[in-house]
N, C-alpha and C positions, 0 to 999 in steps of 0.2 A: 668433726671438722677436718677436712683434708687440708694439709698445709703444704705450700710450695714457697720457693724463695729464690733469691740470688745472693751468692756469697762473693765477697771481694773487699777491698779497702783502697781508696775511699769509695763510697757509694752515692755521694751527693749527686753525681751526674746521671745515675741509672734511672731509666724510665720504665724498667721492667714491672715494678709493682703497680704503677699507674696503668700500664698497658693491660696487665692481667686482671686488675680490679675492674676495669671497664669491660673486659671480655666476660668475666664472671657475672657482672651486673647485667649485661646484655642478654646473657643466657639464663638469668634467674637463679644463679648458683651461689650468690654471696652468703647465703645462710649455711652453706656447708663446704665452701672452698675459700681459702685465703692465700694470698701471695704477699710476701713481705721481704724487706731488705734485711739481710743478715750480715752485718759488718763484723768481720773477724780481724783481730790484730795479728793473728797467725793461724795456720792450719791446725795447730795443736788444739785449738778451740772447737774444731769441727765435730769430731766424734763425740765429745761430751754434749755438744748442742743436740746432735741427733739422738743421743740416749735420753735427753731430757724432753724431746719432742717426738714421741713415737708416731704421731700423725703425719710427720714429714714424708711426702711421697716423691718429691723430686726437687732439684734446684739447678739453677743456672750458675755458671762460674765466670767471673770477670777478672780483670787485672787485680792483683798479680799472681793469681793462683791457677791459671789454666794448665801450666806444666807442673807446678809443685804438687798438685793433687794426685798425680798418677800413682804414686806408691800406695795410696789409700783405697784404690779401686780393685774390686774383685774381677772385673772384666772390662774390656774395651771393645767398642764396635770396630769393624774393619776400617772405617774412616778415621776414627780417633787413633787407632793403632798406627795407621800409615802416617798421619799428620804429627803425632806425638804431642797432642794438646787436646784438652777437653773443655767444653763450655756448657755441657748439659749432663746432669747426673740423675739417673733413675734410682730411687731407693726401693729395693725389693722388699717383699713382706718379711723376709728373714733379717732385714736390716743391712744386707750387703749393698754395696755401691757399684753401679755400672755406668761407665763413662761413654759419652757420645760427643761428636763434634757437629754442631749445626751451623757454626760459622762458615763452614765450607759451602753448604747449601745456600745460606743467606747471601754470601758474597757472590757466588756463581750466578744466582738469580738476579741480583741487583746489577751486576756488571753487564749481564746479557741485556737487561731491560734498558740500560743507559747507552751502551755502545752499539747495540744491535749486532751487526755482522763484522764490525771493525775489530781488528786485532793489532793495535799499535804496540810497539816495543815499550816495555814498562820498567820504571824504577819502583822498587818496593822498599819503603822506608821503615826500618825496624826488623827485628829478628825474633820477637816473642811468639807467644802462642797464637795470637791472631794472625801474625805474619805467616806462620806455618800453614794455616788454613788457606790464606790468600794464595800462597805459592802453589799449593796443591791444585787449587781451582784454575789458576793461570796455566799451569802445566797441562792439565786435562783439556783446556780450551785452545791450546796451541799458541799461547802468547810466548814471545821471547822476553825475558826479564832479567834484571840484575838487582841484587839485594844490597841495600846500603845500611851501614851501622857504625856506631862508635866503638863497639865491643870487639871488633875483629872477627865476629861470627859471620859477617856478610861477605859479599864479593868485593865490594869497594867501601871506602870510608867516606864520610861527609866531606872531608878535606879534599877529596879527589873530584868533587863535583865542581864543574866550571861551565862556562857558556857552551863549549863544544859538546860536553857530555849531555847537558840538559837538552840541547838541540836534537840529539840522537834518540831521545826517549820521550815521545809525545805524551805517554800516560804516566802519571806519578801518583802512587798510592801511599797514603799515610796510614800505617798500621799501629803507630805508637799512640800513647794517651796524651801526647802534647797538644795543648789547646782545649782539653776537656774541662768542663766546669769542675772546680771553681777557678782553675788557672787559665782563664780564657785568653790571656795575652801571650801565651807560649806558642811556639810553632817549630817544626823541624828546621834545622839550619841549612837551608839550600839557597842557592843564588836566585832569588825570586825575580831579579831584574832580567834574568835570561829567559823567563817564560814569555810565551807569545800566544796569539789567538789560535795557534795550531796545537796547543797543549790541552790536556784533560787532567784535572786534579780530582781524585777520589779520596775522601777522608772517611775512615771507619768511625770516627767520632760523630755522634749525632746530637750532642747537647754541649755547647750551643749549636744551633742549626747551621750557622756560618762561622766556622772557626777562623782563627787568624791565618792558618794555612790556606784556606779557601778564599778568604778575603783578599790576601795578597795576590793569589792567582787570578782572581776575578779582576783586580785592578790592572793586571797585564793583559786582560782580554781572554784568558783561558776559560774553557768550559769547566764547570764545577759540579760536584755531586757529593752530598754528605752521606752518612751511614744510616739514615732513617729507614730506607727501604730494606737494606741488609738486616737491620734490627728486627723489622717486622717479619721478614722471611725466616730468620733464625728462630724467632720466638714461636711462630706457628709450627715450625719443625720440632722444636722442643716440646710443645704441647702434645704433639702426636706421640712422641717418645714417652712422655709422662703417663700416657694412657695405656701403655703396654705393661704386661706382667713382667 
C-alpha cells in the first residue's frame, strides 16, 4: 500500500484526504493507495512517523510547519528555495525528504483565472509560508503589493490600515489561517467599512467556503474568491511531484 498524507496542526479544516481519496477511487487505486491526515503536535514526531511507515511516499505540509520543516529536508526545489517555504515533500526510496512548493503554482493559476489580465495593487495579509509563495507569484506577475503583519515582518502593520490605505489597494489577499474551520468567526483586523465594490478579496482559506473575511467584503459589495481553486491546482501539482523518483 502506497501511503500519502498531509501534516499540520490542526487538520480539521483540511480537505486533502477527501480530495485524494476521491481521486484514487476514480482511478481505481484505493486498493493500493491511501492518503491520510497526519496531525503532529510538533515536527519532532515526523521522523519517527516516517520510520514507522516505510510505505510513505510523499506528504503535503500545512500550517504551521511550512517553514519549520526546512531543516529536515535533504534538498529543495528551486521554487521552494526561492520562497523559503515548503508545502509538498517527496519521500525518496532511501527515506530522504525533498521539499517543493506547489502553493506558488496553485495561487498563480487561481489568481490568473479570477482576475484575468487585471493587475490591481494588492495588500497581502500575513507573513507565513503561504504568504511567501503568494508574494513570489505576485512579483512574477507584475503586481505591486504591500505586506501587512502584526509581527513587524511586513511592510506595514494592521494598525496603519485606514480608509485611505484601503482605497489605494483594490486587491486584498488573506494568507493567514484566520477564519479557518473550526474558528469560523475570526477574520483579519482590517477596516471592512472602507471596502467598496471596486475591491477584490481573495482568501487562501477554502473551508468554510465563505469565510468571515469574505462575508464582510461581500457585504460591502466587493468581489470575493476563496482558496478552493488554489487548493485544487496545488494538489494536482503535488501529485505530479509525488510520482517522480
